[in-house]
PDB file as gemmi writes it, atoms N, CA and C in Angstrom:
CRYST1    1.000    1.000    1.000  90.00  90.00  90.00 P 1                      
ATOM      1  N   MET A   1      98.854  79.537 125.556  1.00  0.00           N  
ATOM      2  CA  MET A   1     100.399  79.586 125.471  1.00  0.00           C  
ATOM      3  C   MET A   1     100.833  79.871 126.938  1.00  0.00           C  
ATOM      4  N   ALA A   2     101.877  79.128 127.245  1.00  0.00           N  
ATOM      5  CA  ALA A   2     102.497  79.347 128.601  1.00  0.00           C  
ATOM      6  C   ALA A   2     103.406  80.639 128.559  1.00  0.00           C  
ATOM      7  N   VAL A   3     103.575  81.209 129.679  1.00  0.00           N  
ATOM      8  CA  VAL A   3     104.494  82.353 129.832  1.00  0.00           C  
ATOM      9  C   VAL A   3     105.503  81.984 130.913  1.00  0.00           C  
ATOM     10  N   GLY A   4     106.763  82.357 130.653  1.00  0.00           N  
ATOM     11  CA  GLY A   4     107.855  82.121 131.685  1.00  0.00           C  
ATOM     12  C   GLY A   4     108.846  83.287 131.727  1.00  0.00           C  
ATOM     13  N   THR A   5     109.720  83.169 132.706  1.00  0.00           N  
ATOM     14  CA  THR A   5     110.742  84.121 132.866  1.00  0.00           C  
ATOM     15  C   THR A   5     112.146  83.532 132.745  1.00  0.00           C  
ATOM     16  N   VAL A   6     113.007  84.086 131.970  1.00  0.00           N  
ATOM     17  CA  VAL A   6     114.351  83.555 131.841  1.00  0.00           C  
ATOM     18  C   VAL A   6     115.119  83.754 133.206  1.00  0.00           C  
ATOM     19  N   THR A   7     115.715  82.659 133.660  1.00  0.00           N  
ATOM     20  CA  THR A   7     116.384  82.664 134.963  1.00  0.00           C  
ATOM     21  C   THR A   7     117.895  82.511 134.822  1.00  0.00           C  
ATOM     22  N   HIS A   8     118.381  81.892 133.781  1.00  0.00           N  
ATOM     23  CA  HIS A   8     119.792  81.553 133.588  1.00  0.00           C  
ATOM     24  C   HIS A   8     120.140  81.590 132.125  1.00  0.00           C  
ATOM     25  N   ILE A   9     121.358  82.041 131.787  1.00  0.00           N  
ATOM     26  CA  ILE A   9     121.769  82.037 130.399  1.00  0.00           C  
ATOM     27  C   ILE A   9     123.208  81.501 130.359  1.00  0.00           C  
ATOM     28  N   ASN A  10     123.491  80.655 129.376  1.00  0.00           N  
ATOM     29  CA  ASN A  10     124.863  80.247 129.116  1.00  0.00           C  
ATOM     30  C   ASN A  10     125.213  80.783 127.712  1.00  0.00           C  
ATOM     31  N   ALA A  11     125.875  81.950 127.771  1.00  0.00           N  
ATOM     32  CA  ALA A  11     126.191  82.633 126.464  1.00  0.00           C  
ATOM     33  C   ALA A  11     127.204  81.831 125.554  1.00  0.00           C  
ATOM     34  N   ARG A  12     127.907  80.901 126.138  1.00  0.00           N  
ATOM     35  CA  ARG A  12     128.828  80.123 125.332  1.00  0.00           C  
ATOM     36  C   ARG A  12     128.165  79.242 124.330  1.00  0.00           C  
ATOM     37  N   ASN A  13     126.993  78.674 124.755  1.00  0.00           N  
ATOM     38  CA  ASN A  13     126.297  77.665 123.877  1.00  0.00           C  
ATOM     39  C   ASN A  13     124.909  78.190 123.453  1.00  0.00           C  
ATOM     40  N   GLY A  14     124.487  79.373 123.849  1.00  0.00           N  
ATOM     41  CA  GLY A  14     123.184  79.874 123.533  1.00  0.00           C  
ATOM     42  C   GLY A  14     122.031  79.262 124.291  1.00  0.00           C  
ATOM     43  N   MET A  15     122.295  78.562 125.401  1.00  0.00           N  
ATOM     44  CA  MET A  15     121.237  77.933 126.169  1.00  0.00           C  
ATOM     45  C   MET A  15     120.679  78.966 127.134  1.00  0.00           C  
ATOM     46  N   PHE A  16     119.410  78.825 127.376  1.00  0.00           N  
ATOM     47  CA  PHE A  16     118.777  79.627 128.472  1.00  0.00           C  
ATOM     48  C   PHE A  16     117.693  78.811 129.172  1.00  0.00           C  
ATOM     49  N   ILE A  17     117.484  79.086 130.401  1.00  0.00           N  
ATOM     50  CA  ILE A  17     116.471  78.345 131.208  1.00  0.00           C  
ATOM     51  C   ILE A  17     115.302  79.363 131.536  1.00  0.00           C  
ATOM     52  N   VAL A  18     114.119  78.770 131.413  1.00  0.00           N  
ATOM     53  CA  VAL A  18     112.881  79.523 131.685  1.00  0.00           C  
ATOM     54  C   VAL A  18     112.137  78.931 132.832  1.00  0.00           C  
ATOM     55  N   ALA A  19     111.735  79.745 133.835  1.00  0.00           N  
ATOM     56  CA  ALA A  19     110.887  79.354 134.897  1.00  0.00           C  
ATOM     57  C   ALA A  19     109.482  79.531 134.324  1.00  0.00           C  
ATOM     58  N   ILE A  20     108.793  78.388 134.215  1.00  0.00           N  
ATOM     59  CA  ILE A  20     107.386  78.370 133.743  1.00  0.00           C  
ATOM     60  C   ILE A  20     106.431  78.701 134.852  1.00  0.00           C  
ATOM     61  N   GLU A  21     105.384  79.464 134.557  1.00  0.00           N  
ATOM     62  CA  GLU A  21     104.443  79.827 135.613  1.00  0.00           C  
ATOM     63  C   GLU A  21     103.862  78.667 136.324  1.00  0.00           C  
ATOM     64  N   ALA A  22     103.784  77.487 135.683  1.00  0.00           N  
ATOM     65  CA  ALA A  22     103.245  76.281 136.337  1.00  0.00           C  
ATOM     66  C   ALA A  22     104.158  75.760 137.509  1.00  0.00           C  
ATOM     67  N   GLY A  23     105.382  76.301 137.550  1.00  0.00           N  
ATOM     68  CA  GLY A  23     106.296  75.853 138.609  1.00  0.00           C  
ATOM     69  C   GLY A  23     107.497  75.053 138.152  1.00  0.00           C  
ATOM     70  N   ASP A  24     107.458  74.616 136.911  1.00  0.00           N  
ATOM     71  CA  ASP A  24     108.581  73.829 136.386  1.00  0.00           C  
ATOM     72  C   ASP A  24     109.608  74.778 135.673  1.00  0.00           C  
ATOM     73  N   TYR A  25     110.648  74.267 135.202  1.00  0.00           N  
ATOM     74  CA  TYR A  25     111.668  74.947 134.415  1.00  0.00           C  
ATOM     75  C   TYR A  25     111.791  74.246 133.091  1.00  0.00           C  
ATOM     76  N   ALA A  26     112.377  74.866 132.110  1.00  0.00           N  
ATOM     77  CA  ALA A  26     112.691  74.193 130.849  1.00  0.00           C  
ATOM     78  C   ALA A  26     113.935  74.902 130.267  1.00  0.00           C  
ATOM     79  N   ALA A  27     114.800  74.026 129.626  1.00  0.00           N  
ATOM     80  CA  ALA A  27     116.022  74.552 129.017  1.00  0.00           C  
ATOM     81  C   ALA A  27     115.801  74.618 127.460  1.00  0.00           C  
ATOM     82  N   PHE A  28     116.268  75.770 126.878  1.00  0.00           N  
ATOM     83  CA  PHE A  28     116.184  75.956 125.440  1.00  0.00           C  
ATOM     84  C   PHE A  28     117.547  76.458 124.957  1.00  0.00           C  
ATOM     85  N   GLN A  29     117.745  76.100 123.630  1.00  0.00           N  
ATOM     86  CA  GLN A  29     118.859  76.710 122.976  1.00  0.00           C  
ATOM     87  C   GLN A  29     118.397  77.722 121.972  1.00  0.00           C  
ATOM     88  N   ASN A  30     118.888  78.856 121.961  1.00  0.00           N  
ATOM     89  CA  ASN A  30     118.465  80.014 121.123  1.00  0.00           C  
ATOM     90  C   ASN A  30     119.014  79.704 119.682  1.00  0.00           C  
ATOM     91  N   LEU A  31     118.144  79.554 118.699  1.00  0.00           N  
ATOM     92  CA  LEU A  31     118.616  79.291 117.342  1.00  0.00           C  
ATOM     93  C   LEU A  31     118.544  80.544 116.410  1.00  0.00           C  
ATOM     94  N   SER A  32     118.311  81.682 117.019  1.00  0.00           N  
ATOM     95  CA  SER A  32     118.124  82.893 116.266  1.00  0.00           C  
ATOM     96  C   SER A  32     119.125  83.973 116.759  1.00  0.00           C  
ATOM     97  N   SER A  33     119.056  85.157 116.149  1.00  0.00           N  
ATOM     98  CA  SER A  33     119.861  86.306 116.606  1.00  0.00           C  
ATOM     99  C   SER A  33     119.256  87.147 117.622  1.00  0.00           C  
ATOM    100  N   THR A  34     118.005  86.818 118.096  1.00  0.00           N  
ATOM    101  CA  THR A  34     117.343  87.573 119.131  1.00  0.00           C  
ATOM    102  C   THR A  34     118.155  87.421 120.447  1.00  0.00           C  
ATOM    103  N   GLU A  35     118.393  88.528 121.085  1.00  0.00           N  
ATOM    104  CA  GLU A  35     119.193  88.553 122.329  1.00  0.00           C  
ATOM    105  C   GLU A  35     118.180  88.232 123.516  1.00  0.00           C  
ATOM    106  N   ILE A  36     118.606  87.313 124.357  1.00  0.00           N  
ATOM    107  CA  ILE A  36     117.799  86.917 125.555  1.00  0.00           C  
ATOM    108  C   ILE A  36     118.628  87.284 126.803  1.00  0.00           C  
ATOM    109  N   ALA A  37     117.974  87.782 127.781  1.00  0.00           N  
ATOM    110  CA  ALA A  37     118.625  88.196 129.055  1.00  0.00           C  
ATOM    111  C   ALA A  37     117.782  87.749 130.185  1.00  0.00           C  
ATOM    112  N   VAL A  38     118.511  87.566 131.298  1.00  0.00           N  
ATOM    113  CA  VAL A  38     117.855  87.096 132.524  1.00  0.00           C  
ATOM    114  C   VAL A  38     116.733  88.129 132.881  1.00  0.00           C  
ATOM    115  N   GLY A  39     115.589  87.656 133.222  1.00  0.00           N  
ATOM    116  CA  GLY A  39     114.397  88.461 133.517  1.00  0.00           C  
ATOM    117  C   GLY A  39     113.477  88.654 132.318  1.00  0.00           C  
ATOM    118  N   ASP A  40     113.922  88.311 131.081  1.00  0.00           N  
ATOM    119  CA  ASP A  40     113.007  88.483 129.940  1.00  0.00           C  
ATOM    120  C   ASP A  40     111.838  87.496 130.095  1.00  0.00           C  
ATOM    121  N   ARG A  41     110.670  87.950 129.606  1.00  0.00           N  
ATOM    122  CA  ARG A  41     109.464  87.128 129.624  1.00  0.00           C  
ATOM    123  C   ARG A  41     109.315  86.514 128.215  1.00  0.00           C  
ATOM    124  N   ILE A  42     109.048  85.235 128.258  1.00  0.00           N  
ATOM    125  CA  ILE A  42     108.947  84.456 127.009  1.00  0.00           C  
ATOM    126  C   ILE A  42     107.603  83.725 127.003  1.00  0.00           C  
ATOM    127  N   SER A  43     106.973  83.685 125.816  1.00  0.00           N  
ATOM    128  CA  SER A  43     105.767  82.992 125.645  1.00  0.00           C  
ATOM    129  C   SER A  43     105.759  81.943 124.549  1.00  0.00           C  
ATOM    130  N   GLY A  44     105.048  80.916 124.705  1.00  0.00           N  
ATOM    131  CA  GLY A  44     104.991  79.846 123.649  1.00  0.00           C  
ATOM    132  C   GLY A  44     104.781  78.468 124.218  1.00  0.00           C  
ATOM    133  N   ASP A  45     105.057  77.438 123.461  1.00  0.00           N  
ATOM    134  CA  ASP A  45     104.994  76.090 123.970  1.00  0.00           C  
ATOM    135  C   ASP A  45     106.208  75.830 124.759  1.00  0.00           C  
ATOM    136  N   LEU A  46     106.212  76.103 126.021  1.00  0.00           N  
ATOM    137  CA  LEU A  46     107.427  75.935 126.885  1.00  0.00           C  
ATOM    138  C   LEU A  46     107.651  74.529 127.318  1.00  0.00           C  
ATOM    139  N   ASP A  47     106.711  73.628 126.946  1.00  0.00           N  
ATOM    140  CA  ASP A  47     106.855  72.197 127.283  1.00  0.00           C  
ATOM    141  C   ASP A  47     107.514  71.481 126.072  1.00  0.00           C  
ATOM    142  N   ALA A  48     107.809  72.188 124.969  1.00  0.00           N  
ATOM    143  CA  ALA A  48     108.191  71.637 123.732  1.00  0.00           C  
ATOM    144  C   ALA A  48     109.628  71.048 123.784  1.00  0.00           C  
ATOM    145  N   LEU A  49     109.830  69.965 123.054  1.00  0.00           N  
ATOM    146  CA  LEU A  49     111.135  69.388 122.717  1.00  0.00           C  
ATOM    147  C   LEU A  49     111.346  69.656 121.228  1.00  0.00           C  
ATOM    148  N   GLY A  50     112.537  70.052 120.910  1.00  0.00           N  
ATOM    149  CA  GLY A  50     112.880  70.346 119.471  1.00  0.00           C  
ATOM    150  C   GLY A  50     112.499  71.795 119.132  1.00  0.00           C  
ATOM    151  N   SER A  51     112.540  72.036 117.774  1.00  0.00           N  
ATOM    152  CA  SER A  51     112.388  73.357 117.283  1.00  0.00           C  
ATOM    153  C   SER A  51     111.020  73.997 117.691  1.00  0.00           C  
ATOM    154  N   GLU A  52     110.987  75.170 118.103  1.00  0.00           N  
ATOM    155  CA  GLU A  52     109.747  75.852 118.461  1.00  0.00           C  
ATOM    156  C   GLU A  52     109.941  77.393 118.247  1.00  0.00           C  
ATOM    157  N   ASP A  53     108.855  78.005 117.777  1.00  0.00           N  
ATOM    158  CA  ASP A  53     108.794  79.497 117.691  1.00  0.00           C  
ATOM    159  C   ASP A  53     108.283  80.002 118.987  1.00  0.00           C  
ATOM    160  N   LEU A  54     109.071  80.906 119.652  1.00  0.00           N  
ATOM    161  CA  LEU A  54     108.695  81.506 120.904  1.00  0.00           C  
ATOM    162  C   LEU A  54     108.568  83.008 120.696  1.00  0.00           C  
ATOM    163  N   LEU A  55     107.804  83.602 121.600  1.00  0.00           N  
ATOM    164  CA  LEU A  55     107.590  85.048 121.522  1.00  0.00           C  
ATOM    165  C   LEU A  55     108.355  85.730 122.695  1.00  0.00           C  
ATOM    166  N   HIS A  56     109.249  86.642 122.329  1.00  0.00           N  
ATOM    167  CA  HIS A  56     109.911  87.549 123.317  1.00  0.00           C  
ATOM    168  C   HIS A  56     108.998  88.650 123.667  1.00  0.00           C  
ATOM    169  N   LEU A  57     108.368  88.594 124.859  1.00  0.00           N  
ATOM    170  CA  LEU A  57     107.303  89.586 125.186  1.00  0.00           C  
ATOM    171  C   LEU A  57     107.833  90.962 125.258  1.00  0.00           C  
ATOM    172  N   GLY A  58     109.027  91.208 125.702  1.00  0.00           N  
ATOM    173  CA  GLY A  58     109.570  92.564 125.830  1.00  0.00           C  
ATOM    174  C   GLY A  58     109.818  93.156 124.479  1.00  0.00           C  
ATOM    175  N   GLU A  59     110.315  92.432 123.533  1.00  0.00           N  
ATOM    176  CA  GLU A  59     110.571  92.863 122.206  1.00  0.00           C  
ATOM    177  C   GLU A  59     109.470  92.744 121.228  1.00  0.00           C  
ATOM    178  N   GLY A  60     108.484  91.950 121.529  1.00  0.00           N  
ATOM    179  CA  GLY A  60     107.316  91.658 120.654  1.00  0.00           C  
ATOM    180  C   GLY A  60     107.831  90.969 119.393  1.00  0.00           C  
ATOM    181  N   GLU A  61     108.884  90.141 119.576  1.00  0.00           N  
ATOM    182  CA  GLU A  61     109.537  89.430 118.457  1.00  0.00           C  
ATOM    183  C   GLU A  61     109.468  87.904 118.638  1.00  0.00           C  
ATOM    184  N   MET A  62     109.092  87.237 117.502  1.00  0.00           N  
ATOM    185  CA  MET A  62     109.094  85.763 117.503  1.00  0.00           C  
ATOM    186  C   MET A  62     110.572  85.412 117.226  1.00  0.00           C  
ATOM    187  N   PHE A  63     111.066  84.254 117.823  1.00  0.00           N  
ATOM    188  CA  PHE A  63     112.333  83.755 117.514  1.00  0.00           C  
ATOM    189  C   PHE A  63     112.291  82.203 117.678  1.00  0.00           C  
ATOM    190  N   GLU A  64     113.231  81.575 117.017  1.00  0.00           N  
ATOM    191  CA  GLU A  64     113.328  80.115 117.040  1.00  0.00           C  
ATOM    192  C   GLU A  64     114.324  79.665 118.122  1.00  0.00           C  
ATOM    193  N   ALA A  65     113.785  78.660 118.805  1.00  0.00           N  
ATOM    194  CA  ALA A  65     114.664  77.998 119.946  1.00  0.00           C  
ATOM    195  C   ALA A  65     114.341  76.557 119.910  1.00  0.00           C  
ATOM    196  N   SER A  66     115.204  75.724 120.400  1.00  0.00           N  
ATOM    197  CA  SER A  66     115.094  74.294 120.523  1.00  0.00           C  
ATOM    198  C   SER A  66     114.877  73.928 121.930  1.00  0.00           C  
ATOM    199  N   GLY A  67     113.762  73.303 122.297  1.00  0.00           N  
ATOM    200  CA  GLY A  67     113.512  72.787 123.601  1.00  0.00           C  
ATOM    201  C   GLY A  67     114.437  71.584 123.871  1.00  0.00           C  
ATOM    202  N   GLU A  68     115.216  71.675 124.938  1.00  0.00           N  
ATOM    203  CA  GLU A  68     116.272  70.720 125.171  1.00  0.00           C  
ATOM    204  C   GLU A  68     115.883  69.736 126.329  1.00  0.00           C  
ATOM    205  N   SER A  69     114.974  70.156 127.144  1.00  0.00           N  
ATOM    206  CA  SER A  69     114.679  69.425 128.357  1.00  0.00           C  
ATOM    207  C   SER A  69     113.293  69.016 128.617  1.00  0.00           C  
ATOM    208  N   GLY A  70     112.274  69.775 128.110  1.00  0.00           N  
ATOM    209  CA  GLY A  70     110.911  69.659 128.467  1.00  0.00           C  
ATOM    210  C   GLY A  70     110.787  70.116 129.927  1.00  0.00           C  
ATOM    211  N   PRO A  71     109.611  70.239 130.463  1.00  0.00           N  
ATOM    212  CA  PRO A  71     109.420  70.675 131.837  1.00  0.00           C  
ATOM    213  C   PRO A  71     110.122  69.761 132.865  1.00  0.00           C  
ATOM    214  N   CYS A  72     110.864  70.350 133.741  1.00  0.00           N  
ATOM    215  CA  CYS A  72     111.574  69.552 134.765  1.00  0.00           C  
ATOM    216  C   CYS A  72     112.064  70.480 135.915  1.00  0.00           C  
ATOM    217  N   GLY A  73     112.811  69.981 136.817  1.00  0.00           N  
ATOM    218  CA  GLY A  73     113.294  70.755 137.939  1.00  0.00           C  
ATOM    219  C   GLY A  73     114.471  71.609 137.522  1.00  0.00           C  
ATOM    220  N   LEU A  74     114.748  72.590 138.336  1.00  0.00           N  
ATOM    221  CA  LEU A  74     115.869  73.476 138.051  1.00  0.00           C  
ATOM    222  C   LEU A  74     117.216  72.827 137.841  1.00  0.00           C  
ATOM    223  N   GLN A  75     117.570  71.881 138.818  1.00  0.00           N  
ATOM    224  CA  GLN A  75     118.839  71.150 138.727  1.00  0.00           C  
ATOM    225  C   GLN A  75     119.066  70.462 137.451  1.00  0.00           C  
ATOM    226  N   ALA A  76     118.006  69.744 136.935  1.00  0.00           N  
ATOM    227  CA  ALA A  76     118.120  69.069 135.678  1.00  0.00           C  
ATOM    228  C   ALA A  76     118.345  70.028 134.542  1.00  0.00           C  
ATOM    229  N   CYS A  77     117.613  71.159 134.557  1.00  0.00           N  
ATOM    230  CA  CYS A  77     117.850  72.202 133.474  1.00  0.00           C  
ATOM    231  C   CYS A  77     119.303  72.700 133.546  1.00  0.00           C  
ATOM    232  N   LEU A  78     119.778  72.958 134.726  1.00  0.00           N  
ATOM    233  CA  LEU A  78     121.169  73.477 134.856  1.00  0.00           C  
ATOM    234  C   LEU A  78     122.183  72.465 134.309  1.00  0.00           C  
ATOM    235  N   ARG A  79     121.941  71.221 134.464  1.00  0.00           N  
ATOM    236  CA  ARG A  79     122.850  70.218 133.865  1.00  0.00           C  
ATOM    237  C   ARG A  79     122.741  70.251 132.366  1.00  0.00           C  
ATOM    238  N   VAL A  80     121.537  70.426 131.823  1.00  0.00           N  
ATOM    239  CA  VAL A  80     121.401  70.506 130.402  1.00  0.00           C  
ATOM    240  C   VAL A  80     122.037  71.742 129.793  1.00  0.00           C  
ATOM    241  N   ALA A  81     121.825  72.933 130.402  1.00  0.00           N  
ATOM    242  CA  ALA A  81     122.396  74.124 129.961  1.00  0.00           C  
ATOM    243  C   ALA A  81     123.857  74.357 130.141  1.00  0.00           C  
ATOM    244  N   PHE A  82     124.298  73.842 131.259  1.00  0.00           N  
ATOM    245  CA  PHE A  82     125.731  74.155 131.696  1.00  0.00           C  
ATOM    246  C   PHE A  82     126.590  72.913 131.729  1.00  0.00           C  
ATOM    247  N   GLY A  83     126.047  71.791 131.513  1.00  0.00           N  
ATOM    248  CA  GLY A  83     126.825  70.545 131.599  1.00  0.00           C  
ATOM    249  C   GLY A  83     127.023  70.092 132.973  1.00  0.00           C  
ATOM    250  N   GLY A  84     127.503  68.882 133.160  1.00  0.00           N  
ATOM    251  CA  GLY A  84     127.810  68.351 134.454  1.00  0.00           C  
ATOM    252  C   GLY A  84     126.781  67.475 134.858  1.00  0.00           C  
TER     253      GLY A  84                                                      
END                                                                             
């Protein structure tokens, strides 16, 4: 399972961006009530598209998110998460 760090959050739409240790980024939409903050460590299939159960390492809690970008560059993830 990959591990990454949350770098950006769009609280209006529940989107967050994870920097994957492999060097890419991925945009997800939080589908659960688990609170996500910049700096949180996330584990799971961070390359996923669609619904995926991820692990919030700080809370030790599984939560559902939807992979919206797959692995890509930061600018592409920012467009997905924030529009534009």
